[in-house]
PLY file of the C-alpha trace (Angstrom):
ply
format ascii 1.0
element vertex 212
property float x
property float y
property float z
element edge 211
property int vertex1
property int vertex2
end_header
-11.48 -69.20 -4.16
-8.09 -67.66 -3.47
-7.95 -66.26 -7.02
-11.38 -64.62 -6.61
-10.38 -63.10 -3.26
-7.12 -61.79 -4.71
-8.93 -60.21 -7.70
-11.48 -58.58 -5.37
-8.73 -57.15 -3.15
-6.82 -55.74 -6.11
-10.03 -54.23 -7.55
-10.85 -52.53 -4.23
-7.30 -51.19 -3.99
-7.47 -49.74 -7.51
-10.86 -48.19 -6.72
-9.48 -46.50 -3.61
-6.45 -45.19 -5.46
-8.67 -43.84 -8.24
-10.82 -42.00 -5.67
-7.73 -40.50 -4.03
-6.30 -39.42 -7.38
-9.54 -37.70 -8.41
-9.89 -36.01 -5.01
-6.38 -34.54 -5.19
-6.83 -33.44 -8.81
-10.12 -31.74 -7.92
-8.46 -29.78 -5.10
-5.60 -28.64 -7.32
-7.94 -27.75 -10.18
-10.37 -25.71 -8.10
-8.15 -24.09 -5.48
-5.30 -21.85 -6.67
-4.03 -21.78 -3.07
-3.19 -25.49 -3.16
0.61 -25.62 -3.33
1.27 -29.34 -2.94
-0.29 -32.76 -2.57
1.00 -33.02 0.99
-0.69 -29.74 1.91
-4.04 -31.08 0.67
-3.61 -34.39 2.50
-2.76 -32.72 5.81
-4.72 -29.46 5.94
-7.86 -29.57 3.76
-11.00 -30.24 5.88
-13.10 -30.86 2.77
-10.77 -33.66 1.72
-10.82 -35.12 5.24
-14.64 -34.97 5.39
-15.04 -36.77 2.05
-12.46 -39.38 3.05
-14.24 -39.97 6.35
-17.58 -40.21 4.57
-16.35 -43.20 2.59
-16.16 -45.23 5.81
-19.43 -43.83 7.16
-21.22 -44.70 3.93
-19.69 -48.20 3.91
-21.08 -48.81 7.42
-24.45 -47.34 6.41
-24.73 -49.60 3.33
-24.09 -52.61 5.60
-26.91 -51.45 7.92
-24.54 -50.57 10.76
-26.46 -47.34 11.21
-25.36 -46.45 14.73
-21.68 -46.94 13.96
-22.12 -44.95 10.74
-23.73 -42.03 12.58
-21.10 -42.11 15.35
-18.30 -41.98 12.79
-20.04 -39.21 10.85
-20.47 -37.22 14.07
-16.76 -37.60 14.82
-15.88 -36.37 11.33
-18.19 -33.38 11.82
-16.44 -32.57 15.08
-13.04 -32.65 13.36
-13.94 -30.79 10.16
-17.06 -28.69 10.79
-18.69 -30.45 7.81
-21.81 -32.57 8.34
-22.41 -35.33 5.80
-25.10 -37.91 6.51
-23.75 -41.46 6.07
-26.51 -42.22 3.58
-25.52 -39.49 1.11
-24.16 -40.76 -2.22
-21.07 -38.82 -3.28
-19.10 -39.60 -6.43
-15.36 -39.09 -7.03
-13.77 -35.76 -7.95
-16.02 -33.71 -5.64
-14.31 -30.70 -4.05
-15.43 -28.96 -0.84
-13.77 -25.55 -0.49
-13.38 -24.36 3.14
-16.46 -26.38 4.08
-17.29 -25.01 7.54
-21.02 -25.31 8.18
-21.75 -27.39 5.09
-24.61 -29.89 5.51
-25.51 -32.78 3.18
-28.67 -34.77 3.84
-29.30 -38.50 3.85
-30.80 -38.95 0.38
-28.65 -36.37 -1.40
-26.81 -37.51 -4.54
-23.69 -35.67 -5.72
-22.12 -36.61 -9.04
-18.47 -36.24 -10.07
-16.58 -32.93 -10.29
-19.10 -30.96 -8.24
-17.77 -27.99 -6.22
-19.36 -27.03 -2.89
-18.45 -24.02 -0.74
-18.81 -23.37 2.99
-22.27 -22.96 4.48
-24.05 -24.86 1.70
-27.07 -26.94 2.69
-28.34 -29.82 0.57
-31.40 -30.34 2.73
-35.07 -31.20 2.81
-38.22 -29.13 3.12
-39.83 -31.36 5.74
-42.71 -32.09 3.36
-41.27 -35.02 1.40
-40.79 -38.70 2.15
-38.37 -41.16 0.58
-36.09 -39.07 -1.65
-36.01 -35.84 0.36
-32.77 -34.15 -0.66
-31.28 -32.71 -3.87
-29.41 -34.41 -6.68
-26.46 -32.38 -7.96
-25.34 -33.33 -11.45
-21.81 -33.48 -12.84
-19.68 -30.34 -12.75
-22.19 -28.12 -10.93
-20.97 -25.43 -8.53
-22.89 -24.32 -5.43
-21.52 -21.14 -3.87
-21.21 -20.15 -0.20
-24.29 -20.35 2.05
-26.63 -21.40 -0.75
-29.57 -23.49 0.44
-30.77 -26.18 -1.97
-33.90 -27.76 -0.53
-36.08 -30.69 -1.49
-35.80 -33.60 -3.97
-34.87 -31.32 -6.87
-32.14 -31.62 -9.49
-29.33 -29.14 -10.03
-28.37 -29.72 -13.65
-24.93 -30.52 -15.01
-22.46 -27.62 -14.94
-25.06 -25.32 -13.38
-24.00 -22.55 -10.97
-25.86 -21.49 -7.83
-25.04 -18.02 -6.52
-24.00 -17.30 -2.94
-26.79 -17.21 -0.33
-29.41 -18.28 -2.88
-32.38 -20.40 -1.82
-33.13 -23.01 -4.47
-36.57 -24.63 -4.33
-37.05 -25.62 -7.99
-35.11 -27.58 -10.61
-32.04 -25.86 -12.05
-31.46 -26.50 -15.78
-28.09 -27.73 -17.02
-25.56 -24.93 -17.67
-27.81 -22.37 -15.94
-26.76 -19.75 -13.39
-29.33 -19.07 -10.65
-29.30 -16.41 -7.93
-31.67 -14.90 -5.42
-34.34 -15.80 -2.86
-36.03 -17.76 -4.26
-33.40 -18.53 -6.89
-34.17 -17.61 -10.49
-32.29 -18.29 -13.73
-30.24 -15.28 -14.83
-28.10 -16.92 -17.50
-27.75 -20.09 -19.57
-24.10 -20.84 -20.28
-23.87 -22.82 -23.52
-21.29 -25.63 -23.47
-18.07 -24.73 -25.26
-18.30 -27.72 -27.58
-21.75 -26.72 -28.80
-21.74 -24.94 -32.13
-23.79 -21.78 -32.42
-25.66 -21.88 -35.72
-26.44 -18.48 -37.24
-28.76 -18.35 -40.28
-26.79 -17.15 -43.30
-28.15 -15.90 -46.63
-26.03 -17.94 -49.06
-26.43 -15.52 -51.97
-25.32 -12.49 -49.91
-22.40 -14.46 -48.48
-21.17 -15.35 -51.99
-21.44 -11.74 -53.15
-19.42 -10.50 -50.16
-16.79 -13.20 -50.70
-16.50 -12.35 -54.42
-16.20 -8.62 -53.65
-13.40 -9.25 -51.14
-11.50 -11.51 -53.57
-11.70 -8.97 -56.42
-10.00 -6.38 -54.27
0 1
1 2
2 3
3 4
4 5
5 6
6 7
7 8
8 9
9 10
10 11
11 12
12 13
13 14
14 15
15 16
16 17
17 18
18 19
19 20
20 21
21 22
22 23
23 24
24 25
25 26
26 27
27 28
28 29
29 30
30 31
31 32
32 33
33 34
34 35
35 36
36 37
37 38
38 39
39 40
40 41
41 42
42 43
43 44
44 45
45 46
46 47
47 48
48 49
49 50
50 51
51 52
52 53
53 54
54 55
55 56
56 57
57 58
58 59
59 60
60 61
61 62
62 63
63 64
64 65
65 66
66 67
67 68
68 69
69 70
70 71
71 72
72 73
73 74
74 75
75 76
76 77
77 78
78 79
79 80
80 81
81 82
82 83
83 84
84 85
85 86
86 87
87 88
88 89
89 90
90 91
91 92
92 93
93 94
94 95
95 96
96 97
97 98
98 99
99 100
100 101
101 102
102 103
103 104
104 105
105 106
106 107
107 108
108 109
109 110
110 111
111 112
112 113
113 114
114 115
115 116
116 117
117 118
118 119
119 120
120 121
121 122
122 123
123 124
124 125
125 126
126 127
127 128
128 129
129 130
130 131
131 132
132 133
133 134
134 135
135 136
136 137
137 138
138 139
139 140
140 141
141 142
142 143
143 144
144 145
145 146
146 147
147 148
148 149
149 150
150 151
151 152
152 153
153 154
154 155
155 156
156 157
157 158
158 159
159 160
160 161
161 162
162 163
163 164
164 165
165 166
166 167
167 168
168 169
169 170
170 171
171 172
172 173
173 174
174 175
175 176
176 177
177 178
178 179
179 180
180 181
181 182
182 183
183 184
184 185
185 186
186 187
187 188
188 189
189 190
190 191
191 192
192 193
193 194
194 195
195 196
196 197
197 198
198 199
199 200
200 201
201 202
202 203
203 204
204 205
205 206
206 207
207 208
208 209
209 210
210 211
């Protein structure tokens, strides 16, 4: 029994340290104004809000709903960032500035997502159950964008400032406007672009170049 308890404690400690490491790396990677780890720990409201949410979400998962909401309200008072205790937020998420940001109860945010101030991950008031967006890995949602309803923002997608997103956003897409529309699809760097080539012409050009 003691061995099991010791293993569980060590696992939880490693999990917490991994979250902290990813949070600090995300801040340094996404904010050129971050000069030191200590500066992030002491002065970044986005970091404080995400750290506080870990306790709020723990209380929520254990059905201590009132305590969870009270703690979340206290964190909102301190940071200006409102995160519902039920929201599921992965590691490596970065909230830049953060003032006025709202994340709803059934929102899901995957790793390495970047959120700016004034963003709302909210509902439309017409849905039940899953009411809030899912934001996939590496997506970026710019200042004051409103993403509403149980929609999916695809991996590495970008949402322009002040956009209102009511429909699914494809992976690697950039959307802007009210309502938001796709203006660009950014192909992943690792993806090869295949261009049809006439083999006979290619050989003739190569031979001509070599003869010179």
